[in-house]
ROLOGU-908165 format. One record per residue (C-alpha): residue number from 1; residue in one letter; x, y, z. Coordinates in Angstrom, 1 decimal, decimal comma. Example, Ala and Ser with C-alpha at 12.3 -4.5 7.8 and 13.67 -1.06 7.14 Angstrom:
// residues 2
SITE pos code      X      Y      Z
SITE   1    A   12,3   -4,5    7,8
SITE   2    S   13,7   -1,1    7,1
This chain:
// residues 407
SITE pos code      X      Y      Z
SITE   1    M  -13,6  -26,6  -38,0
SITE   2    S  -13,4  -22,9  -38,4
SITE   3    G  -11,0  -20,3  -36,9
SITE   4    P   -7,5  -19,2  -37,7
SITE   5    L   -5,9  -22,1  -35,7
SITE   6    S   -7,9  -24,9  -37,1
SITE   7    H   -4,7  -26,6  -38,3
SITE   8    L   -3,2  -26,9  -34,8
SITE   9    K   -3,7  -29,6  -32,2
SITE  10    V   -3,2  -29,0  -28,4
SITE  11    L   -2,6  -31,5  -25,7
SITE  12    D   -3,8  -29,8  -22,5
SITE  13    L   -2,5  -31,3  -19,2
SITE  14    S   -3,3  -28,2  -17,2
SITE  15    R   -6,1  -27,6  -14,7
SITE  16    I   -7,7  -24,9  -12,5
SITE  17    L   -7,6  -21,6  -14,5
SITE  18    A   -4,4  -20,1  -16,0
SITE  19    G   -3,7  -23,1  -18,3
SITE  20    P   -7,4  -23,9  -19,1
SITE  21    W   -8,0  -20,3  -19,9
SITE  22    A   -5,2  -20,4  -22,4
SITE  23    S   -6,3  -23,6  -24,0
SITE  24    Q   -9,9  -22,3  -24,2
SITE  25    V   -8,7  -19,3  -26,2
SITE  26    L   -6,8  -21,6  -28,5
SITE  27    A  -10,0  -23,7  -28,8
SITE  28    D  -12,0  -20,6  -29,6
SITE  29    F   -9,5  -19,8  -32,3
SITE  30    G  -10,2  -23,2  -33,9
SITE  31    A   -7,5  -25,4  -32,5
SITE  32    E   -8,4  -29,0  -31,5
SITE  33    V   -7,8  -29,2  -27,8
SITE  34    I   -7,6  -32,5  -26,0
SITE  35    K   -8,0  -32,0  -22,3
SITE  36    I   -6,4  -34,7  -20,1
SITE  37    E   -8,2  -35,3  -16,8
SITE  38    R   -7,8  -37,6  -13,8
SITE  39    P  -10,2  -40,6  -14,0
SITE  40    G  -13,1  -40,2  -11,7
SITE  41    K  -12,2  -36,7  -10,5
SITE  42    G  -11,3  -34,4  -13,4
SITE  43    D  -10,3  -30,8  -13,2
SITE  44    D  -10,5  -29,5   -9,7
SITE  45    T  -12,8  -26,6  -10,8
SITE  46    R  -15,5  -29,1  -11,8
SITE  47    H  -16,2  -29,2   -8,0
SITE  48    W  -15,8  -25,5   -7,2
SITE  49    G  -19,5  -24,8   -6,6
SITE  50    P  -22,2  -23,9   -6,1
SITE  51    P  -23,5  -22,8   -8,5
SITE  52    Y  -23,5  -25,9  -10,7
SITE  53    L  -24,9  -26,4  -14,1
SITE  54    Q  -28,4  -27,9  -13,9
SITE  55    D  -29,7  -30,7  -16,1
SITE  56    A  -32,9  -30,7  -18,0
SITE  57    E  -34,9  -31,6  -14,9
SITE  58    G  -33,4  -28,8  -12,8
SITE  59    N  -31,0  -31,0  -10,8
SITE  60    D  -27,4  -30,0  -10,2
SITE  61    T  -24,9  -31,8  -12,5
SITE  62    T  -21,3  -32,5  -11,4
SITE  63    D  -19,9  -29,5  -13,3
SITE  64    A  -19,6  -26,1  -11,5
SITE  65    A  -20,0  -22,8  -13,2
SITE  66    Y  -16,3  -22,1  -12,5
SITE  67    Y  -15,3  -25,1  -14,7
SITE  68    L  -17,7  -24,0  -17,5
SITE  69    S  -16,0  -20,6  -17,6
SITE  70    A  -12,7  -21,9  -18,9
SITE  71    N  -13,2  -25,2  -20,8
SITE  72    R  -15,4  -24,5  -23,8
SITE  73    G  -14,6  -26,2  -27,1
SITE  74    K  -12,4  -28,9  -25,7
SITE  75    K  -12,4  -32,7  -25,8
SITE  76    S  -12,1  -34,4  -22,4
SITE  77    I  -10,4  -37,7  -22,0
SITE  78    T   -9,5  -39,3  -18,7
SITE  79    V   -6,0  -40,7  -18,4
SITE  80    D   -4,1  -41,7  -15,2
SITE  81    I   -0,6  -40,4  -16,0
SITE  82    T    0,8  -42,1  -12,9
SITE  83    K    0,5  -45,5  -14,6
SITE  84    P    2,9  -46,6  -17,4
SITE  85    E    0,0  -47,3  -19,7
SITE  86    G   -1,3  -43,8  -19,2
SITE  87    Q    2,1  -42,3  -19,8
SITE  88    A    2,3  -44,3  -23,0
SITE  89    L   -1,1  -42,9  -24,2
SITE  90    I    0,2  -39,3  -23,6
SITE  91    K    3,4  -40,0  -25,5
SITE  92    D    1,4  -41,5  -28,4
SITE  93    L   -0,8  -38,4  -28,5
SITE  94    V    2,1  -36,0  -28,3
SITE  95    Q    3,4  -37,3  -31,6
SITE  96    Q    0,3  -35,9  -33,2
SITE  97    C    0,2  -32,6  -31,4
SITE  98    D    1,7  -29,2  -32,0
SITE  99    I    1,4  -27,8  -28,5
SITE 100    L    1,5  -29,2  -25,0
SITE 101    L    0,3  -27,1  -22,1
SITE 102    E    0,9  -28,0  -18,5
SITE 103    N    0,9  -26,4  -15,0
SITE 104    Y    2,6  -29,0  -12,8
SITE 105    K    5,1  -28,1  -10,2
SITE 106    V    8,7  -27,7  -11,5
SITE 107    G   10,0  -31,1  -12,3
SITE 108    G    6,7  -32,8  -11,4
SITE 109    L    6,2  -34,5  -14,8
SITE 110    A    9,8  -35,8  -15,0
SITE 111    K    9,0  -38,9  -12,9
SITE 112    Y    6,3  -39,8  -15,5
SITE 113    G    8,6  -39,2  -18,5
SITE 114    L    6,4  -36,3  -19,5
SITE 115    D    8,8  -33,4  -18,9
SITE 116    Y   10,0  -31,2  -21,7
SITE 117    A   13,2  -33,1  -22,4
SITE 118    S   11,3  -36,4  -22,7
SITE 119    I    8,6  -35,0  -24,8
SITE 120    H   11,0  -33,0  -27,0
SITE 121    A   12,8  -36,3  -27,8
SITE 122    I    9,5  -37,8  -29,0
SITE 123    N    8,4  -34,7  -30,9
SITE 124    P   11,1  -32,1  -31,5
SITE 125    R    8,6  -29,7  -33,1
SITE 126    I    6,4  -29,5  -29,9
SITE 127    V    5,7  -26,1  -28,4
SITE 128    Y    5,7  -27,0  -24,7
SITE 129    C    4,2  -24,3  -22,4
SITE 130    S    4,9  -24,7  -18,7
SITE 131    I    3,0  -22,5  -16,3
SITE 132    T    4,0  -22,4  -12,6
SITE 133    G    3,7  -20,1   -9,7
SITE 134    F    7,2  -18,8   -9,8
SITE 135    G    9,0  -20,1  -12,9
SITE 136    Q   11,5  -22,9  -13,7
SITE 137    T   14,3  -21,0  -11,9
SITE 138    G   14,9  -18,9   -8,8
SITE 139    P   14,7  -19,4   -5,1
SITE 140    Y   10,9  -19,9   -5,1
SITE 141    A   10,8  -22,3   -8,1
SITE 142    Q    9,6  -25,2   -6,0
SITE 143    R    6,8  -23,3   -4,3
SITE 144    A    3,2  -23,6   -5,3
SITE 145    G    1,5  -20,4   -6,4
SITE 146    Y   -2,1  -19,4   -6,3
SITE 147    D   -3,8  -16,3   -7,7
SITE 148    A   -4,7  -14,5   -4,4
SITE 149    M   -1,2  -14,9   -3,0
SITE 150    I    0,3  -13,7   -6,3
SITE 151    Q   -1,9  -10,7   -6,3
SITE 152    G   -0,4   -9,9   -2,9
SITE 153    M    3,2  -10,8   -3,6
SITE 154    G    3,2   -9,2   -7,0
SITE 155    G    2,1   -5,8   -5,8
SITE 156    L   -1,4   -5,6   -7,1
SITE 157    M   -3,1   -5,6   -3,7
SITE 158    S   -0,9   -2,8   -2,5
SITE 159    I   -2,5   -0,5   -5,2
SITE 160    T   -6,0   -2,0   -5,0
SITE 161    G   -8,5   -1,0   -2,2
SITE 162    V   -9,5    1,9    0,0
SITE 163    P   -6,8    4,4    0,7
SITE 164    E   -5,3    4,6    4,2
SITE 165    G   -7,1    6,9    6,6
SITE 166    L  -10,5    6,2    5,2
SITE 167    P  -13,2    3,8    6,5
SITE 168    G  -12,6    0,3    5,2
SITE 169    A   -9,0    1,0    4,4
SITE 170    G   -6,8   -1,9    3,5
SITE 171    P   -5,6   -4,1    0,6
SITE 172    Q   -8,1   -5,9   -1,6
SITE 173    K   -7,8   -8,5   -4,3
SITE 174    V   -9,5   -8,1   -7,6
SITE 175    G  -12,9   -9,8   -7,8
SITE 176    V  -11,7  -12,3  -10,5
SITE 177    A   -8,5  -14,3  -10,6
SITE 178    V   -6,6  -11,8  -12,7
SITE 179    A   -3,2  -13,2  -12,1
SITE 180    D   -4,3  -16,5  -13,5
SITE 181    L   -6,3  -15,0  -16,3
SITE 182    M   -3,4  -12,7  -17,5
SITE 183    T   -1,0  -15,6  -17,3
SITE 184    G   -3,4  -17,5  -19,5
SITE 185    M   -3,4  -14,7  -22,0
SITE 186    Y    0,4  -14,3  -22,0
SITE 187    A    0,5  -18,1  -22,5
SITE 188    V   -1,6  -17,7  -25,7
SITE 189    S    0,6  -15,0  -27,1
SITE 190    G    3,8  -16,9  -26,2
SITE 191    I    2,5  -20,1  -27,7
SITE 192    L    1,6  -18,4  -31,0
SITE 193    A    4,9  -16,7  -31,1
SITE 194    A    6,6  -20,1  -30,7
SITE 195    V    4,5  -21,6  -33,4
SITE 196    V    5,6  -18,8  -35,8
SITE 197    H    9,2  -19,4  -34,8
SITE 198    R    8,7  -23,1  -35,6
SITE 199    E    7,2  -22,3  -39,0
SITE 200    K   10,4  -20,4  -39,8
SITE 201    T   12,9  -22,8  -38,3
SITE 202    G   11,2  -26,2  -37,7
SITE 203    E   12,3  -25,9  -34,1
SITE 204    G   10,0  -26,5  -31,1
SITE 205    Q   10,8  -25,0  -27,7
SITE 206    Q    9,7  -24,7  -24,1
SITE 207    I    7,9  -21,7  -22,7
SITE 208    D    8,6  -20,8  -19,1
SITE 209    L    5,8  -18,7  -17,7
SITE 210    S    5,0  -17,9  -14,1
SITE 211    L    2,1  -16,2  -12,3
SITE 212    L    4,5  -13,9  -10,3
SITE 213    D    6,4  -12,8  -13,5
SITE 214    T    3,1  -12,1  -15,2
SITE 215    Q    1,7  -10,2  -12,2
SITE 216    V    4,8   -8,0  -12,1
SITE 217    A    4,8   -7,5  -15,9
SITE 218    W    1,3   -6,1  -16,1
SITE 219    L    1,6   -3,6  -13,3
SITE 220    A    2,1   -1,4  -16,3
SITE 221    N    2,1    2,4  -15,5
SITE 222    Q    2,1    1,7  -11,8
SITE 223    A    5,4   -0,2  -12,1
SITE 224    Q    6,8    2,5  -14,3
SITE 225    N    5,7    5,1  -11,8
SITE 226    Y    7,8    3,4   -9,2
SITE 227    L   10,8    2,8  -11,5
SITE 228    V   10,8    6,5  -12,5
SITE 229    S   10,2    8,0   -9,1
SITE 230    G   11,4    5,5   -6,6
SITE 231    V    8,1    5,9   -4,7
SITE 232    S    5,8    3,0   -4,3
SITE 233    P    2,2    3,9   -5,5
SITE 234    E   -0,5    3,7   -2,9
SITE 235    R   -4,1    2,6   -2,9
SITE 236    Q   -6,4    5,1   -4,6
SITE 237    G   -9,7    3,3   -4,4
SITE 238    T  -11,3    3,8   -7,8
SITE 239    A   -9,1    6,8   -8,6
SITE 240    H   -6,4    6,9  -11,2
SITE 241    P   -2,8    7,6  -10,1
SITE 242    N   -2,0    9,8  -13,1
SITE 243    I   -5,3   11,4  -14,1
SITE 244    V   -7,8   13,6  -12,2
SITE 245    P  -10,8   13,5  -12,0
SITE 246    Y  -10,9    9,8  -13,0
SITE 247    Q  -12,8    7,8  -10,5
SITE 248    A  -16,2    6,7   -9,2
SITE 249    V  -18,1    9,8   -8,0
SITE 250    P  -21,4   10,1   -6,0
SITE 251    A  -24,7   11,0   -7,6
SITE 252    S  -27,8   11,7   -5,7
SITE 253    D  -28,9    8,1   -6,1
SITE 254    G  -25,7    6,1   -6,2
SITE 255    Y  -22,4    6,3   -8,1
SITE 256    F  -21,1    6,5  -11,6
SITE 257    M  -17,7    6,5  -13,2
SITE 258    L  -16,2    9,8  -14,4
SITE 259    A  -13,2    9,4  -16,6
SITE 260    V  -11,9   12,8  -17,7
SITE 261    G   -9,0   12,2  -19,9
SITE 262    N   -7,8   15,6  -21,0
SITE 263    D   -8,1   19,3  -20,3
SITE 264    T  -10,8   20,0  -22,9
SITE 265    Q  -13,0   17,3  -21,3
SITE 266    F  -12,4   18,8  -17,9
SITE 267    Q  -13,6   22,2  -19,1
SITE 268    K  -16,8   20,6  -20,5
SITE 269    F  -17,4   18,8  -17,3
SITE 270    C  -17,1   22,0  -15,3
SITE 271    Q  -19,6   23,8  -17,6
SITE 272    I  -22,2   21,0  -17,1
SITE 273    A  -21,5   20,8  -13,3
SITE 274    G  -21,7   24,5  -12,8
SITE 275    L  -18,1   24,7  -11,6
SITE 276    D  -17,3   27,9  -13,4
SITE 277    A  -14,8   29,2  -10,8
SITE 278    V  -13,0   25,8  -10,9
SITE 279    A  -12,9   26,0  -14,7
SITE 280    L  -11,2   29,4  -14,6
SITE 281    D   -8,7   28,6  -11,8
SITE 282    P   -5,2   28,2  -13,3
SITE 283    A   -4,4   25,5  -10,7
SITE 284    Y   -6,8   23,1  -12,4
SITE 285    A   -6,2   24,1  -16,0
SITE 286    T   -3,9   21,1  -16,8
SITE 287    N   -4,0   17,5  -15,7
SITE 288    Q   -0,6   18,0  -14,1
SITE 289    G   -2,1   20,6  -11,9
SITE 290    R   -5,2   18,6  -11,2
SITE 291    V   -3,1   15,6  -10,0
SITE 292    K   -1,2   17,8   -7,7
SITE 293    A   -4,4   19,4   -6,3
SITE 294    R   -6,3   16,1   -6,2
SITE 295    E   -7,2   16,4   -2,5
SITE 296    I   -8,7   19,9   -3,0
SITE 297    L  -10,3   19,3   -6,4
SITE 298    V  -12,0   15,9   -5,9
SITE 299    P  -14,2   17,1   -3,0
SITE 300    L  -15,4   20,0   -5,2
SITE 301    V  -16,2   17,6   -8,0
SITE 302    E  -18,0   15,1   -5,7
SITE 303    A  -20,1   17,9   -4,1
SITE 304    A  -21,3   18,9   -7,6
SITE 305    T  -22,1   15,4   -8,9
SITE 306    A  -23,9   14,4   -5,7
SITE 307    A  -26,6   17,0   -6,5
SITE 308    K  -28,2   15,1   -9,4
SITE 309    P  -29,0   11,5  -10,2
SITE 310    A  -26,6    9,3  -12,1
SITE 311    A  -28,9    9,1  -15,2
SITE 312    W  -28,8   12,9  -15,5
SITE 313    W  -25,0   12,9  -15,4
SITE 314    L  -24,6   10,0  -17,9
SITE 315    E  -26,9   11,7  -20,4
SITE 316    K  -25,4   15,2  -20,1
SITE 317    L  -21,8   14,2  -20,0
SITE 318    S  -22,2   11,6  -22,8
SITE 319    D  -23,8   14,3  -25,0
SITE 320    A  -20,8   16,5  -24,4
SITE 321    H  -18,4   13,6  -25,1
SITE 322    V  -17,0   13,6  -21,6
SITE 323    P  -16,2    9,9  -20,8
SITE 324    C  -18,4    8,4  -18,1
SITE 325    G  -20,4    5,2  -17,4
SITE 326    P  -22,6    3,4  -15,0
SITE 327    I  -21,3    1,0  -12,4
SITE 328    N  -23,3   -2,1  -13,4
SITE 329    N  -23,8   -5,4  -11,6
SITE 330    L  -23,7   -8,5  -13,8
SITE 331    Q  -27,4   -8,6  -14,4
SITE 332    Q  -27,2   -5,1  -15,8
SITE 333    V  -24,1   -6,0  -17,8
SITE 334    F  -25,8   -8,8  -19,7
SITE 335    A  -29,0   -6,7  -20,1
SITE 336    D  -27,0   -3,9  -21,7
SITE 337    P  -28,1   -3,3  -25,3
SITE 338    Q  -24,5   -2,9  -26,4
SITE 339    V  -23,4   -6,2  -24,8
SITE 340    Q  -26,5   -7,9  -26,4
SITE 341    A  -25,9   -6,3  -29,8
SITE 342    R  -22,3   -7,6  -29,7
SITE 343    G  -23,5  -11,2  -29,0
SITE 344    M  -21,3  -11,6  -25,9
SITE 345    V  -23,3  -14,6  -24,7
SITE 346    V  -23,2  -17,8  -26,9
SITE 347    E  -25,1  -21,0  -26,4
SITE 348    Q  -23,9  -24,5  -27,1
SITE 349    P  -25,7  -27,9  -26,9
SITE 350    H  -24,8  -29,9  -23,8
SITE 351    P  -25,4  -33,6  -23,2
SITE 352    E  -26,8  -33,2  -19,7
SITE 353    A  -28,2  -29,7  -19,5
SITE 354    G  -29,6  -29,5  -23,1
SITE 355    S  -27,7  -26,3  -23,6
SITE 356    V  -25,2  -24,1  -21,8
SITE 357    R  -24,5  -20,4  -22,1
SITE 358    T  -20,9  -19,0  -21,9
SITE 359    V  -19,3  -15,7  -22,6
SITE 360    R  -17,8  -15,5  -26,1
SITE 361    N  -14,2  -14,6  -27,0
SITE 362    P  -14,0  -10,9  -27,5
SITE 363    L  -12,0  -11,2  -30,7
SITE 364    G  -13,8  -11,1  -34,1
SITE 365    F  -12,0  -12,2  -37,3
SITE 366    S  -13,4  -11,1  -40,7
SITE 367    A  -11,8  -13,9  -42,7
SITE 368    S  -11,8  -16,8  -40,3
SITE 369    P  -14,8  -16,3  -38,0
SITE 370    L  -14,9  -18,2  -34,7
SITE 371    A  -17,5  -20,9  -34,1
SITE 372    Y  -18,7  -21,9  -30,6
SITE 373    Q  -20,1  -25,4  -31,4
SITE 374    D  -18,8  -27,4  -28,5
SITE 375    A  -19,8  -26,8  -24,8
SITE 376    P  -17,4  -27,5  -22,0
SITE 377    P  -17,2  -31,3  -22,0
SITE 378    T  -18,4  -33,6  -19,3
SITE 379    L  -15,7  -35,7  -17,6
SITE 380    G  -14,2  -38,2  -20,1
SITE 381    Q  -16,9  -37,4  -22,7
SITE 382    H  -14,4  -37,9  -25,6
SITE 383    T  -12,2  -40,7  -24,2
SITE 384    Q  -13,5  -43,4  -26,5
SITE 385    A  -13,6  -41,2  -29,6
SITE 386    V  -10,1  -39,7  -29,1
SITE 387    L   -8,4  -43,0  -28,4
SITE 388    A  -10,1  -44,6  -31,4
SITE 389    D   -9,7  -41,7  -33,9
SITE 390    E   -6,3  -40,4  -32,8
SITE 391    L   -4,5  -43,6  -31,8
SITE 392    G   -6,6  -46,3  -33,6
SITE 393    L   -7,4  -48,2  -30,5
SITE 394    S  -10,2  -50,8  -30,8
SITE 395    P  -13,2  -50,8  -28,5
SITE 396    E  -11,7  -53,9  -26,8
SITE 397    Q   -8,4  -52,1  -26,2
SITE 398    V  -10,2  -49,1  -24,7
SITE 399    A  -12,3  -51,4  -22,5
SITE 400    A   -9,2  -53,1  -21,3
SITE 401    L   -7,6  -49,8  -20,3
SITE 402    R  -10,7  -48,8  -18,6
SITE 403    D  -10,8  -52,1  -16,6
SITE 404    K   -7,2  -51,3  -15,4
SITE 405    G   -8,2  -47,9  -14,3
SITE 406    V   -5,8  -46,3  -16,8
SITE 407    I   -8,7  -44,2  -18,3
């Protein structure tokens, strides 16, 4: 197995998105990831369709596209952790793993003897990452958390959407589950930091990570704007709170994104747009001035850009090194020559569909390149192999567990 983490083994008890996203990144990096799923049901996202992956005859399989997006490169085994025999299997596997990832409610695994204290007693070197909606402590600790509600509670929806006073005004969530996805990415960095700590000290530990903490943490400049000023940022649509002009602007045939990042770029834009008077006006000479004069300046910019088609603007502005870009739908994204040149879509063999395409990890390593050999697994695809190879169970022992409904 290639990749920089090919020496690590992960036991993944998580489901839905934040945890599986983290374990998929670890799998992309070469770690062996054993995904534990409920017998007969599996990860909830397997059923979150349509669309579903289609088999070689064009019929829907039981795996939704949503599931495929977050489970590449893993081994799926089915284990009923509510049964003592299932708990014993997990504990046996833990002894051979470096990392355990779970997203059960606070205290939810204690009744099965799979909480951190119990697992640490079995394997003191384990890095045990717990993902919850609100964290292991605090007044909301026992609440369930879901991406959309966290986007609202964590402030993101207050700064996303059409500004007040305009048609369609109101809060909006982002079109993908960014609170989940960012939690997954923080989980990866936290897990790897804990692995480095273990290499230095021999000591494992628990990572306490929540969706709400993550959402608040990556408000970034918007959070800092509030902490510095005491004023809550408001929705700006596609506009930037600290840079002007930096937003979607109209062309004669649609919209494009204009991202003027400094004063020199603004002067070049004005030259191309025929806004000579604007370029000479001291009120707009600096970004600070342009932010203050946003409500006067932006209509002037939009009136100019609306006079010509988007392709004209993209060509002229790009030639002048003024940042800009199209607003693509996903068909256009995957047809883009840069996206294709970078190989952002990878294909793996699949036992039912023949092959499946997924979006590759954006990281490239020169010395330990990533391989995308294994498609998202079918439910329980590796149960027999993992129990035999990792725990040494015979076919008869596996069959007995299957008969009892343990796997």
